[in-house]
PDB file of N, CA, C and O in Angstrom:
ATOM      1  N   UNK A   1      31.096  83.607  81.679  1.00  0.00           N
ATOM      2  CA  UNK A   1      31.008  85.049  81.684  1.00  0.00           C
ATOM      3  C   UNK A   1      30.024  85.516  82.739  1.00  0.00           C
ATOM      4  O   UNK A   1      29.059  84.829  83.077  1.00  0.00           O
ATOM      5  N   UNK A   2      30.295  86.682  83.235  1.00  0.00           N
ATOM      6  CA  UNK A   2      29.368  87.274  84.201  1.00  0.00           C
ATOM      7  C   UNK A   2      28.142  87.782  83.461  1.00  0.00           C
ATOM      8  O   UNK A   2      28.249  88.279  82.341  1.00  0.00           O
ATOM      9  N   UNK A   3      26.983  87.658  84.083  1.00  0.00           N
ATOM     10  CA  UNK A   3      25.748  88.066  83.392  1.00  0.00           C
ATOM     11  C   UNK A   3      25.735  89.527  82.986  1.00  0.00           C
ATOM     12  O   UNK A   3      25.205  89.860  81.926  1.00  0.00           O
ATOM     13  N   UNK A   4      26.308  90.418  83.805  1.00  0.00           N
ATOM     14  CA  UNK A   4      26.236  91.842  83.471  1.00  0.00           C
ATOM     15  C   UNK A   4      27.056  92.188  82.232  1.00  0.00           C
ATOM     16  O   UNK A   4      26.871  93.256  81.648  1.00  0.00           O
ATOM     17  N   UNK A   5      27.964  91.293  81.823  1.00  0.00           N
ATOM     18  CA  UNK A   5      28.786  91.573  80.649  1.00  0.00           C
ATOM     19  C   UNK A   5      28.215  90.921  79.391  1.00  0.00           C
ATOM     20  O   UNK A   5      28.652  91.239  78.285  1.00  0.00           O
ATOM     21  N   UNK A   6      27.259  90.029  79.537  1.00  0.00           N
ATOM     22  CA  UNK A   6      26.762  89.307  78.365  1.00  0.00           C
ATOM     23  C   UNK A   6      25.470  89.865  77.797  1.00  0.00           C
ATOM     24  O   UNK A   6      25.160  89.645  76.626  1.00  0.00           O
ATOM     25  N   UNK A   7      24.727  90.571  78.597  1.00  0.00           N
ATOM     26  CA  UNK A   7      23.452  91.114  78.119  1.00  0.00           C
ATOM     27  C   UNK A   7      23.341  92.572  78.495  1.00  0.00           C
ATOM     28  O   UNK A   7      24.285  93.170  79.012  1.00  0.00           O
ATOM     29  N   UNK A   8      22.206  93.126  78.237  1.00  0.00           N
ATOM     30  CA  UNK A   8      21.986  94.511  78.614  1.00  0.00           C
ATOM     31  C   UNK A   8      22.546  95.475  77.595  1.00  0.00           C
ATOM     32  O   UNK A   8      22.869  95.110  76.465  1.00  0.00           O
ATOM     33  N   UNK A   9      22.651  96.708  78.026  1.00  0.00           N
ATOM     34  CA  UNK A   9      23.083  97.767  77.120  1.00  0.00           C
ATOM     35  C   UNK A   9      24.603  97.959  77.171  1.00  0.00           C
ATOM     36  O   UNK A   9      25.303  97.349  77.979  1.00  0.00           O
ATOM     37  N   UNK A  10      25.076  98.815  76.293  1.00  0.00           N
ATOM     38  CA  UNK A  10      26.507  99.095  76.222  1.00  0.00           C
ATOM     39  C   UNK A  10      27.035  99.629  77.539  1.00  0.00           C
ATOM     40  O   UNK A  10      28.155  99.303  77.930  1.00  0.00           O
ATOM     41  N   UNK A  11      26.258 100.435  78.227  1.00  0.00           N
ATOM     42  CA  UNK A  11      26.699 101.001  79.502  1.00  0.00           C
ATOM     43  C   UNK A  11      26.969  99.903  80.529  1.00  0.00           C
ATOM     44  O   UNK A  11      27.884 100.018  81.345  1.00  0.00           O
ATOM     45  N   UNK A  12      26.164  98.834  80.485  1.00  0.00           N
ATOM     46  CA  UNK A  12      26.401  97.689  81.375  1.00  0.00           C
ATOM     47  C   UNK A  12      27.738  97.018  81.049  1.00  0.00           C
ATOM     48  O   UNK A  12      28.510  96.667  81.941  1.00  0.00           O
ATOM     49  N   UNK A  13      27.988  96.850  79.752  1.00  0.00           N
ATOM     50  CA  UNK A  13      29.253  96.263  79.319  1.00  0.00           C
ATOM     51  C   UNK A  13      30.419  97.138  79.759  1.00  0.00           C
ATOM     52  O   UNK A  13      31.404  96.640  80.305  1.00  0.00           O
ATOM     53  N   UNK A  14      30.307  98.440  79.521  1.00  0.00           N
ATOM     54  CA  UNK A  14      31.369  99.366  79.890  1.00  0.00           C
ATOM     55  C   UNK A  14      31.629  99.339  81.390  1.00  0.00           C
ATOM     56  O   UNK A  14      32.784  99.335  81.817  1.00  0.00           O
ATOM     57  N   UNK A  15      30.593  99.320  82.174  1.00  0.00           N
ATOM     58  CA  UNK A  15      30.712  99.267  83.631  1.00  0.00           C
ATOM     59  C   UNK A  15      31.430  97.975  84.056  1.00  0.00           C
ATOM     60  O   UNK A  15      32.293  98.004  84.934  1.00  0.00           O
ATOM     61  N   UNK A  16      31.077  96.858  83.440  1.00  0.00           N
ATOM     62  CA  UNK A  16      31.699  95.574  83.764  1.00  0.00           C
ATOM     63  C   UNK A  16      33.181  95.563  83.366  1.00  0.00           C
ATOM     64  O   UNK A  16      34.023  95.054  84.106  1.00  0.00           O
ATOM     65  N   UNK A  17      33.488  96.122  82.204  1.00  0.00           N
ATOM     66  CA  UNK A  17      34.885  96.179  81.751  1.00  0.00           C
ATOM     67  C   UNK A  17      35.701  97.069  82.681  1.00  0.00           C
ATOM     68  O   UNK A  17      36.804  96.693  83.078  1.00  0.00           O
ATOM     69  N   UNK A  18      35.187  98.224  83.029  1.00  0.00           N
ATOM     70  CA  UNK A  18      35.894  99.121  83.949  1.00  0.00           C
ATOM     71  C   UNK A  18      36.113  98.461  85.311  1.00  0.00           C
ATOM     72  O   UNK A  18      37.174  98.608  85.918  1.00  0.00           O
ATOM     73  N   UNK A  19      35.115  97.746  85.774  1.00  0.00           N
ATOM     74  CA  UNK A  19      35.241  97.043  87.051  1.00  0.00           C
ATOM     75  C   UNK A  19      36.338  95.981  86.977  1.00  0.00           C
ATOM     76  O   UNK A  19      37.142  95.854  87.901  1.00  0.00           O
ATOM     77  N   UNK A  20      36.375  95.223  85.889  1.00  0.00           N
ATOM     78  CA  UNK A  20      37.400  94.189  85.712  1.00  0.00           C
ATOM     79  C   UNK A  20      38.792  94.819  85.614  1.00  0.00           C
ATOM     80  O   UNK A  20      39.752  94.286  86.172  1.00  0.00           O
ATOM     81  N   UNK A  21      38.906  95.934  84.918  1.00  0.00           N
ATOM     82  CA  UNK A  21      40.188  96.633  84.816  1.00  0.00           C
ATOM     83  C   UNK A  21      40.659  97.109  86.180  1.00  0.00           C
ATOM     84  O   UNK A  21      41.826  96.940  86.532  1.00  0.00           O
ATOM     85  N   UNK A  22      39.762  97.700  86.939  1.00  0.00           N
ATOM     86  CA  UNK A  22      40.112  98.196  88.263  1.00  0.00           C
ATOM     87  C   UNK A  22      40.552  97.049  89.171  1.00  0.00           C
ATOM     88  O   UNK A  22      41.576  97.143  89.848  1.00  0.00           O
ATOM     89  N   UNK A  23      39.782  95.980  89.181  1.00  0.00           N
ATOM     90  CA  UNK A  23      40.119  94.825  90.017  1.00  0.00           C
ATOM     91  C   UNK A  23      41.467  94.241  89.603  1.00  0.00           C
ATOM     92  O   UNK A  23      42.284  93.891  90.455  1.00  0.00           O
ATOM     93  N   UNK A  24      41.694  94.138  88.322  1.00  0.00           N
ATOM     94  CA  UNK A  24      42.973  93.619  87.830  1.00  0.00           C
ATOM     95  C   UNK A  24      44.138  94.492  88.253  1.00  0.00           C
ATOM     96  O   UNK A  24      45.170  93.976  88.683  1.00  0.00           O
ATOM     97  N   UNK A  25      43.993  95.795  88.141  1.00  0.00           N
ATOM     98  CA  UNK A  25      45.060  96.716  88.545  1.00  0.00           C
ATOM     99  C   UNK A  25      45.349  96.611  90.034  1.00  0.00           C
ATOM    100  O   UNK A  25      46.509  96.611  90.446  1.00  0.00           O
ATOM    101  N   UNK A  26      44.303  96.522  90.839  1.00  0.00           N
ATOM    102  CA  UNK A  26      44.486  96.386  92.288  1.00  0.00           C
ATOM    103  C   UNK A  26      45.231  95.093  92.603  1.00  0.00           C
ATOM    104  O   UNK A  26      46.144  95.085  93.428  1.00  0.00           O
ATOM    105  N   UNK A  27      44.843  94.004  91.950  1.00  0.00           N
ATOM    106  CA  UNK A  27      45.504  92.721  92.187  1.00  0.00           C
ATOM    107  C   UNK A  27      46.965  92.742  91.757  1.00  0.00           C
ATOM    108  O   UNK A  27      47.820  92.165  92.429  1.00  0.00           O
ATOM    109  N   UNK A  28      47.252  93.396  90.655  1.00  0.00           N
ATOM    110  CA  UNK A  28      48.632  93.501  90.176  1.00  0.00           C
ATOM    111  C   UNK A  28      49.465  94.325  91.153  1.00  0.00           C
ATOM    112  O   UNK A  28      50.583  93.938  91.493  1.00  0.00           O
ATOM    113  N   UNK A  29      48.931  95.452  91.604  1.00  0.00           N
ATOM    114  CA  UNK A  29      49.665  96.291  92.559  1.00  0.00           C
ATOM    115  C   UNK A  29      49.937  95.538  93.857  1.00  0.00           C
ATOM    116  O   UNK A  29      51.023  95.652  94.424  1.00  0.00           O
ATOM    117  N   UNK A  30      48.967  94.778  94.325  1.00  0.00           N
ATOM    118  CA  UNK A  30      49.150  93.988  95.539  1.00  0.00           C
ATOM    119  C   UNK A  30      50.244  92.935  95.332  1.00  0.00           C
ATOM    120  O   UNK A  30      51.087  92.734  96.207  1.00  0.00           O
ATOM    121  N   UNK A  31      50.231  92.269  94.180  1.00  0.00           N
ATOM    122  CA  UNK A  31      51.250  91.257  93.890  1.00  0.00           C
ATOM    123  C   UNK A  31      52.639  91.890  93.851  1.00  0.00           C
ATOM    124  O   UNK A  31      53.591  91.301  94.362  1.00  0.00           O
ATOM    125  N   UNK A  32      52.774  93.070  93.259  1.00  0.00           N
ATOM    126  CA  UNK A  32      54.064  93.768  93.232  1.00  0.00           C
ATOM    127  C   UNK A  32      54.536  94.082  94.649  1.00  0.00           C
ATOM    128  O   UNK A  32      55.699  93.857  94.984  1.00  0.00           O
ATOM    129  N   UNK A  33      53.631  94.602  95.479  1.00  0.00           N
ATOM    130  CA  UNK A  33      53.996  94.929  96.858  1.00  0.00           C
ATOM    131  C   UNK A  33      54.451  93.693  97.620  1.00  0.00           C
ATOM    132  O   UNK A  33      55.427  93.744  98.367  1.00  0.00           O
ATOM    133  N   UNK A  34      53.751  92.596  97.433  1.00  0.00           N
ATOM    134  CA  UNK A  34      54.135  91.357  98.117  1.00  0.00           C
ATOM    135  C   UNK A  34      55.501  90.865  97.618  1.00  0.00           C
ATOM    136  O   UNK A  34      56.307  90.359  98.399  1.00  0.00           O
ATOM    137  N   UNK A  35      55.752  91.017  96.317  1.00  0.00           N
ATOM    138  CA  UNK A  35      57.041  90.628  95.764  1.00  0.00           C
ATOM    139  C   UNK A  35      58.159  91.476  96.371  1.00  0.00           C
ATOM    140  O   UNK A  35      59.193  90.942  96.773  1.00  0.00           O
ATOM    141  N   UNK A  36      57.955  92.802  96.440  1.00  0.00           N
ATOM    142  CA  UNK A  36      58.971  93.680  97.030  1.00  0.00           C
ATOM    143  C   UNK A  36      59.256  93.267  98.467  1.00  0.00           C
ATOM    144  O   UNK A  36      60.413  93.170  98.878  1.00  0.00           O
ATOM    145  N   UNK A  37      58.206  93.028  99.215  1.00  0.00           N
ATOM    146  CA  UNK A  37      58.354  92.641 100.614  1.00  0.00           C
ATOM    147  C   UNK A  37      59.093  91.308 100.744  1.00  0.00           C
ATOM    148  O   UNK A  37      60.012  91.187 101.553  1.00  0.00           O
ATOM    149  N   UNK A  38      58.700  90.319  99.960  1.00  0.00           N
ATOM    150  CA  UNK A  38      59.323  88.999 100.046  1.00  0.00           C
ATOM    151  C   UNK A  38      60.796  89.030  99.658  1.00  0.00           C
ATOM    152  O   UNK A  38      61.629  88.419 100.328  1.00  0.00           O
ATOM    153  N   UNK A  39      61.116  89.730  98.593  1.00  0.00           N
ATOM    154  CA  UNK A  39      62.512  89.809  98.160  1.00  0.00           C
ATOM    155  C   UNK A  39      63.340  90.540  99.210  1.00  0.00           C
ATOM    156  O   UNK A  39      64.440  90.103  99.548  1.00  0.00           O
ATOM    157  N   UNK A  40      62.823  91.637  99.721  1.00  0.00           N
ATOM    158  CA  UNK A  40      63.533  92.364 100.772  1.00  0.00           C
ATOM    159  C   UNK A  40      63.775  91.507 101.994  1.00  0.00           C
ATOM    160  O   UNK A  40      64.862  91.535 102.571  1.00  0.00           O
ATOM    161  N   UNK A  41      62.764  90.739 102.397  1.00  0.00           N
ATOM    162  CA  UNK A  41      62.899  89.856 103.558  1.00  0.00           C
ATOM    163  C   UNK A  41      63.944  88.773 103.293  1.00  0.00           C
ATOM    164  O   UNK A  41      64.757  88.475 104.169  1.00  0.00           O
ATOM    165  N   UNK A  42      63.933  88.186 102.107  1.00  0.00           N
ATOM    166  CA  UNK A  42      64.909  87.148 101.766  1.00  0.00           C
ATOM    167  C   UNK A  42      66.336  87.682 101.837  1.00  0.00           C
ATOM    168  O   UNK A  42      67.220  87.041 102.406  1.00  0.00           O
ATOM    169  N   UNK A  43      66.551  88.844 101.262  1.00  0.00           N
ATOM    170  CA  UNK A  43      67.892  89.442 101.282  1.00  0.00           C
ATOM    171  C   UNK A  43      68.289  89.767 102.717  1.00  0.00           C
ATOM    172  O   UNK A  43      69.402  89.454 103.139  1.00  0.00           O
ATOM    173  N   UNK A  44      67.399  90.384 103.458  1.00  0.00           N
ATOM    174  CA  UNK A  44      67.696  90.769 104.842  1.00  0.00           C
ATOM    175  C   UNK A  44      68.069  89.547 105.680  1.00  0.00           C
ATOM    176  O   UNK A  44      69.065  89.572 106.402  1.00  0.00           O
ATOM    177  N   UNK A  45      67.277  88.483 105.587  1.00  0.00           N
ATOM    178  CA  UNK A  45      67.557  87.276 106.348  1.00  0.00           C
ATOM    179  C   UNK A  45      68.889  86.659 105.938  1.00  0.00           C
ATOM    180  O   UNK A  45      69.640  86.181 106.788  1.00  0.00           O
ATOM    181  N   UNK A  46      69.182  86.666 104.655  1.00  0.00           N
ATOM    182  CA  UNK A  46      70.448  86.125 104.153  1.00  0.00           C
ATOM    183  C   UNK A  46      71.626  86.909 104.726  1.00  0.00           C
ATOM    184  O   UNK A  46      72.613  86.330 105.181  1.00  0.00           O
ATOM    185  N   UNK A  47      71.507  88.225 104.697  1.00  0.00           N
ATOM    186  CA  UNK A  47      72.602  89.067 105.187  1.00  0.00           C
ATOM    187  C   UNK A  47      72.758  88.980 106.703  1.00  0.00           C
ATOM    188  O   UNK A  47      73.874  89.071 107.214  1.00  0.00           O
ATOM    189  N   UNK A  48      71.666  88.807 107.418  1.00  0.00           N
ATOM    190  CA  UNK A  48      71.763  88.668 108.876  1.00  0.00           C
ATOM    191  C   UNK A  48      72.603  87.461 109.273  1.00  0.00           C
ATOM    192  O   UNK A  48      73.351  87.510 110.249  1.00  0.00           O
ATOM    193  N   UNK A  49      72.479  86.396 108.524  1.00  0.00           N
ATOM    194  CA  UNK A  49      73.244  85.180 108.825  1.00  0.00           C
ATOM    195  C   UNK A  49      74.729  85.338 108.524  1.00  0.00           C
ATOM    196  O   UNK A  49      75.547  84.541 108.984  1.00  0.00           O
ATOM    197  N   UNK A  50      75.074  86.346 107.767  1.00  0.00           N
ATOM    198  CA  UNK A  50      76.465  86.540 107.338  1.00  0.00           C
ATOM    199  C   UNK A  50      76.989  87.924 107.716  1.00  0.00           C
ATOM    200  O   UNK A  50      77.913  88.428 107.078  1.00  0.00           O
ATOM    201  N   UNK A  51      76.417  88.533 108.733  1.00  0.00           N
ATOM    202  CA  UNK A  51      76.784  89.896 109.093  1.00  0.00           C
ATOM    203  C   UNK A  51      78.200  90.014 109.643  1.00  0.00           C
ATOM    204  O   UNK A  51      78.736  91.117 109.736  1.00  0.00           O
ATOM    205  N   UNK A  52      78.809  88.890 110.007  1.00  0.00           N
ATOM    206  CA  UNK A  52      80.166  88.926 110.536  1.00  0.00           C
ATOM    207  C   UNK A  52      81.217  88.990 109.421  1.00  0.00           C
ATOM    208  O   UNK A  52      82.406  89.132 109.703  1.00  0.00           O
ATOM    209  N   UNK A  53      80.797  88.888 108.185  1.00  0.00           N
ATOM    210  CA  UNK A  53      81.723  88.898 107.050  1.00  0.00           C
ATOM    211  C   UNK A  53      81.820  90.315 106.479  1.00  0.00           C
ATOM    212  O   UNK A  53      80.856  90.848 105.930  1.00  0.00           O
ATOM    213  N   UNK A  54      82.978  90.894 106.621  1.00  0.00           N
ATOM    214  CA  UNK A  54      83.191  92.276 106.169  1.00  0.00           C
ATOM    215  C   UNK A  54      82.960  92.395 104.667  1.00  0.00           C
ATOM    216  O   UNK A  54      83.491  91.608 103.883  1.00  0.00           O
ATOM    217  N   UNK A  55      82.169  93.379 104.278  1.00  0.00           N
ATOM    218  CA  UNK A  55      81.943  93.660 102.866  1.00  0.00           C
ATOM    219  C   UNK A  55      81.006  92.697 102.168  1.00  0.00           C
ATOM    220  O   UNK A  55      80.761  92.833 100.969  1.00  0.00           O
ATOM    221  N   UNK A  56      80.479  91.729 102.895  1.00  0.00           N
ATOM    222  CA  UNK A  56      79.626  90.718 102.253  1.00  0.00           C
ATOM    223  C   UNK A  56      78.341  91.337 101.686  1.00  0.00           C
ATOM    224  O   UNK A  56      77.914  90.988 100.585  1.00  0.00           O
ATOM    225  N   UNK A  57      77.739  92.243 102.431  1.00  0.00           N
ATOM    226  CA  UNK A  57      76.473  92.837 101.978  1.00  0.00           C
ATOM    227  C   UNK A  57      76.664  93.594 100.667  1.00  0.00           C
ATOM    228  O   UNK A  57      75.876  93.434  99.736  1.00  0.00           O
ATOM    229  N   UNK A  58      77.696  94.409 100.594  1.00  0.00           N
ATOM    230  CA  UNK A  58      77.943  95.178  99.367  1.00  0.00           C
ATOM    231  C   UNK A  58      78.183  94.257  98.179  1.00  0.00           C
ATOM    232  O   UNK A  58      77.679  94.501  97.083  1.00  0.00           O
ATOM    233  N   UNK A  59      78.952  93.200  98.401  1.00  0.00           N
ATOM    234  CA  UNK A  59      79.215  92.244  97.317  1.00  0.00           C
ATOM    235  C   UNK A  59      77.929  91.518  96.913  1.00  0.00           C
ATOM    236  O   UNK A  59      77.693  91.259  95.733  1.00  0.00           O
ATOM    237  N   UNK A  60      77.112  91.199  97.901  1.00  0.00           N
ATOM    238  CA  UNK A  60      75.863  90.493  97.621  1.00  0.00           C
ATOM    239  C   UNK A  60      74.924  91.363  96.793  1.00  0.00           C
ATOM    240  O   UNK A  60      74.337  90.895  95.817  1.00  0.00           O
ATOM    241  N   UNK A  61      74.782  92.625  97.180  1.00  0.00           N
ATOM    242  CA  UNK A  61      73.919  93.530  96.416  1.00  0.00           C
ATOM    243  C   UNK A  61      74.439  93.708  94.991  1.00  0.00           C
ATOM    244  O   UNK A  61      73.656  93.710  94.041  1.00  0.00           O
ATOM    245  N   UNK A  62      75.733  93.854  94.843  1.00  0.00           N
ATOM    246  CA  UNK A  62      76.318  94.024  93.510  1.00  0.00           C
ATOM    247  C   UNK A  62      76.080  92.779  92.654  1.00  0.00           C
ATOM    248  O   UNK A  62      75.737  92.891  91.477  1.00  0.00           O
ATOM    249  N   UNK A  63      76.259  91.610  93.232  1.00  0.00           N
ATOM    250  CA  UNK A  63      76.068  90.372  92.472  1.00  0.00           C
ATOM    251  C   UNK A  63      74.594  90.150  92.131  1.00  0.00           C
ATOM    252  O   UNK A  63      74.265  89.758  91.011  1.00  0.00           O
ATOM    253  N   UNK A  64      73.719  90.398  93.085  1.00  0.00           N
ATOM    254  CA  UNK A  64      72.283  90.275  92.805  1.00  0.00           C
ATOM    255  C   UNK A  64      71.845  91.240  91.709  1.00  0.00           C
ATOM    256  O   UNK A  64      71.064  90.878  90.829  1.00  0.00           O
ATOM    257  N   UNK A  65      72.346  92.454  91.765  1.00  0.00           N
ATOM    258  CA  UNK A  65      71.998  93.442  90.738  1.00  0.00           C
ATOM    259  C   UNK A  65      72.436  92.958  89.361  1.00  0.00           C
ATOM    260  O   UNK A  65      71.694  93.081  88.387  1.00  0.00           O
ATOM    261  N   UNK A  66      73.636  92.411  89.286  1.00  0.00           N
ATOM    262  CA  UNK A  66      74.137  91.920  87.999  1.00  0.00           C
ATOM    263  C   UNK A  66      73.350  90.706  87.514  1.00  0.00           C
ATOM    264  O   UNK A  66      73.057  90.589  86.324  1.00  0.00           O
ATOM    265  N   UNK A  67      73.012  89.816  88.421  1.00  0.00           N
ATOM    266  CA  UNK A  67      72.349  88.570  88.035  1.00  0.00           C
ATOM    267  C   UNK A  67      70.858  88.720  87.766  1.00  0.00           C
ATOM    268  O   UNK A  67      70.275  87.889  87.070  1.00  0.00           O
ATOM    269  N   UNK A  68      70.232  89.756  88.299  1.00  0.00           N
ATOM    270  CA  UNK A  68      68.778  89.905  88.156  1.00  0.00           C
ATOM    271  C   UNK A  68      68.358  91.101  87.312  1.00  0.00           C
ATOM    272  O   UNK A  68      67.172  91.269  87.029  1.00  0.00           O
ATOM    273  N   UNK A  69      69.311  91.932  86.907  1.00  0.00           N
ATOM    274  CA  UNK A  69      69.007  93.169  86.173  1.00  0.00           C
ATOM    275  C   UNK A  69      68.104  94.106  86.974  1.00  0.00           C
ATOM    276  O   UNK A  69      67.314  94.859  86.405  1.00  0.00           O
ATOM    277  N   UNK A  70      68.233  94.049  88.308  1.00  0.00           N
ATOM    278  CA  UNK A  70      67.558  94.981  89.206  1.00  0.00           C
ATOM    279  C   UNK A  70      68.659  95.819  89.843  1.00  0.00           C
ATOM    280  O   UNK A  70      69.633  95.262  90.351  1.00  0.00           O
ATOM    281  N   UNK A  71      68.529  97.129  89.829  1.00  0.00           N
ATOM    282  CA  UNK A  71      69.599  97.984  90.329  1.00  0.00           C
ATOM    283  C   UNK A  71      69.844  97.770  91.821  1.00  0.00           C
ATOM    284  O   UNK A  71      68.947  97.366  92.561  1.00  0.00           O
ATOM    285  N   UNK A  72      71.068  98.048  92.244  1.00  0.00           N
ATOM    286  CA  UNK A  72      71.400  97.950  93.664  1.00  0.00           C
ATOM    287  C   UNK A  72      70.502  98.869  94.490  1.00  0.00           C
ATOM    288  O   UNK A  72      70.039  98.492  95.566  1.00  0.00           O
ATOM    289  N   UNK A  73      70.264 100.054  93.987  1.00  0.00           N
ATOM    290  CA  UNK A  73      69.419 101.005  94.706  1.00  0.00           C
ATOM    291  C   UNK A  73      68.039 100.409  94.971  1.00  0.00           C
ATOM    292  O   UNK A  73      67.516 100.518  96.081  1.00  0.00           O
ATOM    293  N   UNK A  74      67.452  99.782  93.958  1.00  0.00           N
ATOM    294  CA  UNK A  74      66.131  99.175  94.115  1.00  0.00           C
ATOM    295  C   UNK A  74      66.191  98.010  95.096  1.00  0.00           C
ATOM    296  O   UNK A  74      65.292  97.850  95.922  1.00  0.00           O
ATOM    297  N   UNK A  75      67.232  97.203  95.015  1.00  0.00           N
ATOM    298  CA  UNK A  75      67.375  96.087  95.959  1.00  0.00           C
ATOM    299  C   UNK A  75      67.476  96.606  97.391  1.00  0.00           C
ATOM    300  O   UNK A  75      66.848  96.059  98.297  1.00  0.00           O
ATOM    301  N   UNK A  76      68.267  97.661  97.596  1.00  0.00           N
ATOM    302  CA  UNK A  76      68.361  98.273  98.926  1.00  0.00           C
ATOM    303  C   UNK A  76      66.988  98.768  99.400  1.00  0.00           C
ATOM    304  O   UNK A  76      66.627  98.595 100.564  1.00  0.00           O
ATOM    305  N   UNK A  77      66.231  99.382  98.490  1.00  0.00           N
ATOM    306  CA  UNK A  77      64.901  99.879  98.849  1.00  0.00           C
ATOM    307  C   UNK A  77      63.990  98.725  99.261  1.00  0.00           C
ATOM    308  O   UNK A  77      63.219  98.855 100.212  1.00  0.00           O
ATOM    309  N   UNK A  78      64.072  97.604  98.557  1.00  0.00           N
ATOM    310  CA  UNK A  78      63.238  96.463  98.897  1.00  0.00           C
ATOM    311  C   UNK A  78      63.577  95.917 100.273  1.00  0.00           C
ATOM    312  O   UNK A  78      62.689  95.474 101.002  1.00  0.00           O
ATOM    313  N   UNK A  79      64.862  95.945 100.636  1.00  0.00           N
ATOM    314  CA  UNK A  79      65.249  95.495 101.972  1.00  0.00           C
ATOM    315  C   UNK A  79      64.666  96.428 103.037  1.00  0.00           C
ATOM    316  O   UNK A  79      64.277  95.971 104.112  1.00  0.00           O
ATOM    317  N   UNK A  80      64.603  97.728 102.749  1.00  0.00           N
ATOM    318  CA  UNK A  80      64.027  98.684 103.681  1.00  0.00           C
ATOM    319  C   UNK A  80      62.514  98.588 103.734  1.00  0.00           C
ATOM    320  O   UNK A  80      61.896  99.024 104.705  1.00  0.00           O
ATOM    321  N   UNK A  81      61.920  98.026 102.705  1.00  0.00           N
ATOM    322  CA  UNK A  81      60.466  97.914 102.596  1.00  0.00           C
ATOM    323  C   UNK A  81      59.976  96.967 103.650  1.00  0.00           C
ATOM    324  O   UNK A  81      58.774  96.719 103.746  1.00  0.00           O
TER     325      UNK A  81
END
């Protein structure tokens, strides 16, 4: 445990808890952003290799949406991200 959370007054504890909450939220938001970017890049690279196939992108988005429970709209947004 960090020293500021184990001793001192309640205000010290509260300050430490708020700091941990803030840091955790920032880390979670960063992880989400990296996930969006990585997924978008993976889809984009996959589609670039198959751009000569008519209708392949639409079918790919539809299949990914069905298999991952992520909407096509969101998948498209991640590719634009």
